[in-house]
SEVEXZA-563030 format. One record per atom (N, C-alpha, C, CB): residue number from 0; x negated, y, z. Coordinates in steps of 0.1 Angstrom, whole numbers, padded with zeros to 4 digits. Each point is the difference from the previous one (the first is absolute). Glycine has a CB too. Layout:
N
<NUM, <X, Y, Z>>
...
***
This chain:
118
<0, <0244, 0359, 0490>>
<0, <-0012, 0007, -0006>>
<0, <0006, 0013, -0006>>
<0, <-0013, -0021, -0004>>
<1, <0006, 0031, 0007>>
<1, <0004, 0013, -0007>>
<1, <-0007, 0001, -0013>>
<1, <0004, 0011, 0023>>
<2, <-0001, 0000, -0030>>
<2, <-0004, 0003, -0013>>
<2, <-0016, 0000, -0001>>
<2, <0022, 0013, -0005>>
<3, <-0028, -0006, 0015>>
<3, <-0014, 0001, 0001>>
<3, <-0007, -0013, 0001>>
<3, <0003, 0023, 0010>>
<4, <0002, -0032, -0002>>
<4, <-0006, -0013, 0002>>
<4, <0001, -0008, -0013>>
<4, <0006, 0000, 0024>>
<5, <0006, 0001, -0031>>
<5, <0002, -0007, -0013>>
<5, <-0011, 0005, -0010>>
<5, <0025, -0003, 0005>>
<6, <-0027, 0016, -0006>>
<6, <-0010, 0006, -0009>>
<6, <-0014, -0005, 0003>>
<6, <0015, 0020, -0003>>
<7, <-0019, -0021, 0016>>
<7, <-0013, -0004, 0004>>
<7, <-0002, -0015, -0004>>
<7, <0000, 0016, 0019>>
<8, <0011, -0024, -0017>>
<8, <-0001, -0014, -0003>>
<8, <-0001, -0002, -0015>>
<8, <0014, -0006, 0020>>
<9, <-0006, 0014, -0028>>
<9, <-0001, 0000, -0014>>
<9, <-0014, 0004, -0005>>
<9, <0025, 0005, -0001>>
<10, <-0030, 0005, 0006>>
<10, <-0014, 0005, -0004>>
<10, <-0010, -0011, 0003>>
<10, <0006, 0024, 0004>>
<11, <-0005, -0031, 0007>>
<11, <-0009, -0010, 0004>>
<11, <0001, -0012, -0010>>
<11, <0002, 0007, 0024>>
<12, <0010, -0011, -0027>>
<12, <0001, -0011, -0010>>
<12, <-0004, 0004, -0014>>
<12, <0019, -0008, 0014>>
<13, <-0017, 0021, -0018>>
<13, <-0006, 0005, -0013>>
<13, <-0015, -0001, 0000>>
<13, <0020, 0015, -0002>>
<14, <-0026, -0011, 0013>>
<14, <-0015, 0000, 0000>>
<14, <-0005, -0015, 0000>>
<14, <0000, 0021, 0013>>
<15, <0007, -0030, -0006>>
<15, <-0004, -0014, -0001>>
<15, <0002, -0005, -0014>>
<15, <0007, -0003, 0024>>
<16, <0004, 0006, -0030>>
<16, <0002, -0004, -0014>>
<16, <-0011, 0005, -0009>>
<16, <0025, 0000, 0004>>
<17, <-0029, 0013, -0003>>
<17, <-0011, 0006, -0008>>
<17, <-0013, -0008, 0002>>
<17, <0012, 0022, 0001>>
<18, <-0015, -0025, 0012>>
<18, <-0012, -0008, 0003>>
<18, <0000, -0014, -0007>>
<18, <-0002, 0013, 0022>>
<19, <0013, -0019, -0021>>
<19, <0002, -0014, -0006>>
<19, <-0002, 0001, -0015>>
<19, <0015, -0007, 0019>>
<20, <-0008, 0017, -0025>>
<20, <-0001, 0002, -0015>>
<20, <-0014, 0003, -0004>>
<20, <0024, 0008, -0001>>
<21, <-0031, 0001, 0008>>
<21, <-0014, 0003, -0003>>
<21, <-0009, -0012, 0001>>
<21, <0004, 0024, 0008>>
<22, <-0002, -0032, 0002>>
<22, <-0008, -0012, 0001>>
<22, <0003, -0009, -0011>>
<22, <-0001, 0002, 0025>>
<23, <0013, -0004, -0029>>
<23, <0004, -0009, -0011>>
<23, <-0006, 0005, -0013>>
<23, <0021, -0005, 0012>>
<24, <-0021, 0018, -0014>>
<24, <-0005, 0005, -0013>>
<24, <-0015, -0001, 0000>>
<24, <0018, 0016, -0001>>
<25, <-0025, -0014, 0012>>
<25, <-0014, -0002, 0001>>
<25, <-0004, -0015, -0003>>
<25, <-0002, 0020, 0017>>
<26, <0009, -0029, -0011>>
<26, <-0002, -0014, -0002>>
<26, <0002, -0004, -0015>>
<26, <0006, -0004, 0024>>
<27, <0005, 0009, -0029>>
<27, <0003, -0003, -0014>>
<27, <-0011, 0005, -0010>>
<27, <0025, 0001, 0006>>
<28, <-0029, 0012, -0004>>
<28, <-0011, 0005, -0008>>
<28, <-0013, -0008, 0002>>
<28, <0010, 0023, 0002>>
<29, <-0013, -0027, 0010>>
<29, <-0012, -0008, 0002>>
<29, <0001, -0013, -0007>>
<29, <-0004, 0012, 0023>>
<30, <0015, -0019, -0021>>
<30, <0002, -0013, -0006>>
<30, <0000, 0001, -0016>>
<30, <0013, -0007, 0020>>
<31, <-0007, 0017, -0025>>
<31, <0000, 0002, -0015>>
<31, <-0014, 0002, -0005>>
<31, <0023, 0010, 0001>>
<32, <-0031, -0002, 0006>>
<32, <-0013, 0003, -0005>>
<32, <-0009, -0013, 0001>>
<32, <0002, 0024, 0007>>
<33, <0000, -0032, 0004>>
<33, <-0008, -0012, 0001>>
<33, <0004, -0010, -0011>>
<33, <-0002, 0004, 0025>>
<34, <0015, -0005, -0027>>
<34, <0005, -0010, -0010>>
<34, <-0004, 0005, -0014>>
<34, <0019, -0005, 0014>>
<35, <-0019, 0018, -0017>>
<35, <-0005, 0005, -0012>>
<35, <-0014, -0004, -0003>>
<35, <0017, 0019, 0002>>
<36, <-0026, -0016, 0008>>
<36, <-0014, -0003, -0001>>
<36, <-0002, -0015, -0002>>
<36, <-0006, 0020, 0014>>
<37, <0013, -0028, -0006>>
<37, <-0002, -0015, -0001>>
<37, <0004, -0004, -0014>>
<37, <0005, -0003, 0024>>
<38, <0006, 0008, -0030>>
<38, <0004, -0003, -0013>>
<38, <-0010, 0004, -0011>>
<38, <0024, 0003, 0008>>
<39, <-0030, 0008, -0006>>
<39, <-0010, 0005, -0009>>
<39, <-0012, -0010, 0000>>
<39, <0007, 0024, 0003>>
<40, <-0011, -0028, 0010>>
<40, <-0012, -0009, 0001>>
<40, <0003, -0013, -0006>>
<40, <-0006, 0011, 0021>>
<41, <0018, -0016, -0019>>
<41, <0004, -0013, -0006>>
<41, <0000, 0001, -0015>>
<41, <0014, -0006, 0020>>
<42, <-0009, 0016, -0026>>
<42, <0001, 0002, -0014>>
<42, <-0014, 0001, -0006>>
<42, <0022, 0012, 0002>>
<43, <-0031, -0005, 0005>>
<43, <-0014, 0001, -0005>>
<43, <-0007, -0013, 0000>>
<43, <0000, 0023, 0009>>
<44, <0002, -0031, 0001>>
<44, <-0006, -0013, 0001>>
<44, <0006, -0009, -0011>>
<44, <-0004, 0002, 0025>>
<45, <0017, -0002, -0027>>
<45, <0006, -0008, -0011>>
<45, <-0005, 0004, -0014>>
<45, <0020, -0002, 0015>>
<46, <-0022, 0015, -0017>>
<46, <-0005, 0006, -0013>>
<46, <-0014, -0005, -0002>>
<46, <0015, 0020, 0002>>
<47, <-0023, -0019, 0009>>
<47, <-0014, -0004, -0002>>
<47, <-0001, -0015, -0003>>
<47, <-0007, 0018, 0016>>
<48, <0015, -0026, -0009>>
<48, <0000, -0015, -0003>>
<48, <0004, -0003, -0015>>
<48, <0005, -0004, 0025>>
<49, <0005, 0011, -0029>>
<49, <0005, -0002, -0014>>
<49, <-0011, 0005, -0010>>
<49, <0024, 0003, 0007>>
<50, <-0031, 0008, -0004>>
<50, <-0010, 0004, -0009>>
<50, <-0012, -0010, 0000>>
<50, <0006, 0024, 0005>>
<51, <-0010, -0029, 0006>>
<51, <-0011, -0010, 0000>>
<51, <0004, -0012, -0008>>
<51, <-0007, 0008, 0023>>
<52, <0020, -0013, -0021>>
<52, <0004, -0012, -0008>>
<52, <0000, 0003, -0015>>
<52, <0014, -0007, 0019>>
<53, <-0009, 0018, -0023>>
<53, <0000, 0004, -0014>>
<53, <-0014, 0002, -0005>>
<53, <0023, 0010, 0002>>
<54, <-0031, -0003, 0005>>
<54, <-0014, 0002, -0004>>
<54, <-0007, -0014, -0001>>
<54, <0000, 0023, 0011>>
<55, <0002, -0032, -0002>>
<55, <-0006, -0013, 0000>>
<55, <0004, -0008, -0013>>
<55, <0000, 0000, 0025>>
<56, <0013, 0001, -0029>>
<56, <0004, -0007, -0012>>
<56, <-0006, 0006, -0012>>
<56, <0022, -0005, 0011>>
<57, <-0023, 0018, -0011>>
<57, <-0006, 0007, -0012>>
<57, <-0015, -0004, -0001>>
<57, <0016, 0019, 0002>>
<58, <-0023, -0019, 0010>>
<58, <-0014, -0004, 0000>>
<58, <-0002, -0015, -0005>>
<58, <-0004, 0017, 0019>>
<59, <0014, -0025, -0014>>
<59, <-0001, -0014, -0004>>
<59, <0002, -0002, -0015>>
<59, <0009, -0006, 0022>>
<60, <-0001, 0014, -0028>>
<60, <0002, -0001, -0015>>
<60, <-0013, 0006, -0007>>
<60, <0025, 0002, 0003>>
<61, <-0031, 0008, 0002>>
<61, <-0012, 0006, -0006>>
<61, <-0012, -0008, 0002>>
<61, <0010, 0022, 0003>>
<62, <-0011, -0028, 0009>>
<62, <-0012, -0008, 0003>>
<62, <0004, -0014, 0006>>
<62, <-0013, 0021, 0004>>
<63, <0015, -0031, -0013>>
<63, <0004, -0013, 0005>>
<63, <-0009, -0007, 0010>>
<63, <0012, -0002, -0021>>
<64, <-0025, 0007, 0022>>
<64, <-0009, -0006, 0010>>
<64, <0000, 0007, 0013>>
<64, <-0014, -0006, -0019>>
<65, <0023, 0016, 0021>>
<65, <0000, 0007, 0013>>
<65, <0006, -0009, 0011>>
<65, <0003, 0022, -0012>>
<66, <-0006, -0019, 0024>>
<66, <0005, -0008, 0011>>
<66, <0015, 0000, 0001>>
<66, <-0020, 0005, 0013>>
<67, <0026, 0007, -0017>>
<67, <0015, 0001, 0000>>
<67, <0006, -0009, -0010>>
<67, <-0002, 0023, 0008>>
<68, <-0005, -0024, -0020>>
<68, <0005, -0009, -0011>>
<68, <0000, -0015, 0005>>
<68, <-0008, 0017, -0018>>
<69, <-0003, -0021, 0025>>
<69, <-0001, -0013, 0005>>
<69, <0011, -0003, 0010>>
<69, <-0025, 0000, -0005>>
<70, <0027, 0010, 0014>>
<70, <0011, -0001, 0010>>
<70, <0014, -0002, -0006>>
<70, <-0014, 0014, 0016>>
<71, <0017, -0006, -0026>>
<71, <0013, -0001, -0007>>
<71, <0001, -0014, -0007>>
<71, <0000, 0025, -0004>>
<72, <-0011, -0029, -0002>>
<72, <0000, -0013, -0007>>
<72, <0003, -0011, 0010>>
<72, <-0016, 0008, -0018>>
<73, <0010, -0007, 0030>>
<73, <0002, -0011, 0010>>
<73, <0014, 0001, 0005>>
<73, <-0024, 0002, 0007>>
<74, <0030, 0009, -0005>>
<74, <0014, 0001, 0004>>
<74, <0009, -0006, -0011>>
<74, <-0005, 0021, 0013>>
<75, <0002, -0018, -0025>>
<75, <0008, -0006, -0011>>
<75, <0000, -0015, 0000>>
<75, <-0004, 0021, -0014>>
<76, <-0008, -0026, 0016>>
<76, <-0002, -0015, 0000>>
<76, <0008, -0006, 0012>>
<76, <-0023, 0002, -0011>>
<77, <0021, 0004, 0023>>
<77, <0008, -0005, 0011>>
<77, <0015, 0000, -0002>>
<77, <-0019, 0008, 0015>>
<78, <0024, 0003, -0021>>
<78, <0014, 0001, -0003>>
<78, <0004, -0011, -0010>>
<78, <-0001, 0025, 0004>>
<79, <-0007, -0027, -0014>>
<79, <0004, -0010, -0010>>
<79, <-0001, -0014, 0006>>
<79, <-0009, 0014, -0018>>
<80, <0000, -0017, 0027>>
<80, <-0001, -0013, 0007>>
<80, <0012, -0002, 0009>>
<80, <-0025, 0001, -0001>>
<81, <0029, 0010, 0008>>
<81, <0012, -0001, 0008>>
<81, <0012, -0003, -0008>>
<81, <-0011, 0016, 0016>>
<82, <0013, -0009, -0027>>
<82, <0012, -0002, -0008>>
<82, <0000, -0014, -0006>>
<82, <0000, 0024, -0006>>
<83, <-0012, -0029, 0002>>
<83, <-0001, -0014, -0005>>
<83, <0004, -0010, 0011>>
<83, <-0018, 0007, -0016>>
<84, <0013, -0005, 0028>>
<84, <0004, -0009, 0011>>
<84, <0015, 0000, 0003>>
<84, <-0023, 0003, 0010>>
<85, <0029, 0009, -0010>>
<85, <0014, 0002, 0002>>
<85, <0008, -0007, -0011>>
<85, <-0004, 0022, 0012>>
<86, <0000, -0020, -0024>>
<86, <0007, -0007, -0011>>
<86, <-0001, -0015, 0001>>
<86, <-0004, 0020, -0015>>
<87, <-0008, -0025, 0019>>
<87, <-0002, -0014, 0001>>
<87, <0009, -0006, 0011>>
<87, <-0023, 0002, -0008>>
<88, <0023, 0005, 0020>>
<88, <0009, -0004, 0011>>
<88, <0015, 0000, -0004>>
<88, <-0018, 0009, 0016>>
<89, <0022, 0001, -0023>>
<89, <0014, 0001, -0004>>
<89, <0003, -0011, -0009>>
<89, <0000, 0025, 0003>>
<90, <-0009, -0028, -0013>>
<90, <0003, -0011, -0010>>
<90, <0001, -0013, 0008>>
<90, <-0012, 0013, -0018>>
<91, <0003, -0015, 0028>>
<91, <0000, -0013, 0007>>
<91, <0013, -0002, 0008>>
<91, <-0025, 0001, 0001>>
<92, <0029, 0010, 0006>>
<92, <0012, -0001, 0007>>
<92, <0012, -0003, -0009>>
<92, <-0009, 0017, 0017>>
<93, <0010, -0011, -0028>>
<93, <0011, -0003, -0010>>
<93, <-0001, -0014, -0005>>
<93, <0001, 0024, -0007>>
<94, <-0013, -0029, 0005>>
<94, <-0002, -0014, -0005>>
<94, <0005, -0009, 0011>>
<94, <-0019, 0007, -0015>>
<95, <0015, -0005, 0027>>
<95, <0004, -0009, 0011>>
<95, <0015, 0001, 0002>>
<95, <-0023, 0003, 0011>>
<96, <0028, 0008, -0012>>
<96, <0015, 0001, 0002>>
<96, <0007, -0008, -0011>>
<96, <-0002, 0023, 0011>>
<97, <-0003, -0022, -0023>>
<97, <0006, -0008, -0011>>
<97, <-0002, -0015, 0002>>
<97, <-0003, 0019, -0016>>
<98, <-0009, -0022, 0020>>
<98, <-0003, -0015, 0003>>
<98, <0009, -0005, 0011>>
<98, <-0023, 0003, -0008>>
<99, <0025, 0004, 0019>>
<99, <0008, -0005, 0011>>
<99, <0015, 0000, -0004>>
<99, <-0016, 0009, 0016>>
<100, <0020, 0000, -0025>>
<100, <0015, 0000, -0003>>
<100, <0003, -0010, -0012>>
<100, <0001, 0024, 0008>>
<101, <-0011, -0030, -0014>>
<101, <0002, -0010, -0010>>
<101, <0004, -0013, 0006>>
<101, <-0017, 0012, -0016>>
<102, <0026, -0019, 0010>>
<102, <0004, -0013, 0006>>
<102, <-0012, -0010, 0000>>
<102, <0024, 0004, -0008>>
<103, <-0024, -0013, 0017>>
<103, <-0011, -0009, 0002>>
<103, <-0003, -0008, -0013>>
<103, <0005, -0001, 0024>>
<104, <0005, -0004, -0030>>
<104, <-0002, -0008, -0012>>
<104, <-0004, 0008, -0013>>
<104, <0016, -0017, 0010>>
<105, <-0014, 0030, -0009>>
<105, <-0003, 0009, -0011>>
<105, <-0014, 0007, 0001>>
<105, <0025, 0003, -0003>>
<106, <-0032, -0005, 0014>>
<106, <-0012, 0007, 0002>>
<106, <-0011, -0005, -0008>>
<106, <0007, 0005, 0023>>
<107, <-0016, 0003, -0028>>
<107, <-0012, -0004, -0007>>
<107, <-0010, -0005, 0010>>
<107, <0004, 0017, -0019>>
<108, <-0015, -0024, 0014>>
<108, <-0010, -0005, 0009>>
<108, <-0007, 0011, 0007>>
<108, <-0004, -0019, -0015>>
<109, <0002, 0031, 0008>>
<109, <-0006, 0011, 0007>>
<109, <0009, 0006, 0011>>
<109, <-0013, 0005, -0022>>
<110, <0026, -0005, 0020>>
<110, <0009, 0005, 0010>>
<110, <0000, -0009, 0012>>
<110, <0014, 0011, -0018>>
<111, <-0014, -0024, 0015>>
<111, <0000, -0010, 0011>>
<111, <-0012, 0002, 0008>>
<111, <0013, -0017, -0014>>
<112, <-0025, 0018, 0008>>
<112, <-0012, 0002, 0007>>
<112, <-0001, 0013, 0008>>
<112, <-0011, -0014, -0018>>
<113, <0016, 0024, 0012>>
<113, <0000, 0013, 0007>>
<113, <0010, 0000, 0012>>
<113, <-0005, 0011, -0021>>
<114, <0016, -0017, 0020>>
<114, <0010, 0000, 0011>>
<114, <-0005, -0009, 0011>>
<114, <0019, 0004, -0016>>
<115, <-0025, -0015, 0012>>
<115, <-0005, -0010, 0011>>
<115, <-0013, 0005, 0006>>
<115, <0012, -0019, -0012>>
<116, <-0018, 0029, 0006>>
<116, <-0012, 0005, 0006>>
<116, <-0013, -0008, -0005>>
<116, <0013, 0007, 0020>>
<117, <-0011, -0015, -0030>>
<117, <-0012, -0008, -0004>>
<117, <-0003, 0003, -0014>>
<117, <0006, -0018, 0015>>
***
């Protein structure tokens, strides 16, 4: 190859490189703008949800007869019932573990009945 052919090949590769870089930059700008808008939309939805929750709690404190106050009370009751069931189950598991690990001749009548299932 002579010098002129090398220069033509080099120019062709430079043009190809410029086209690839331009396409990359265009894609990057497009992706950034879409991601930015999606982030703004998600933040707005999150802010609105937080505002509704906080407003609902304030309304519940100001007006205990509001539907939101009743909903919060129902949630609190369900949470308390769940905690009570969990505590009861945990207590029973510990009791049964103690009863099973107690020697047969040292078990109380209640432990014997619990372990035997009667």
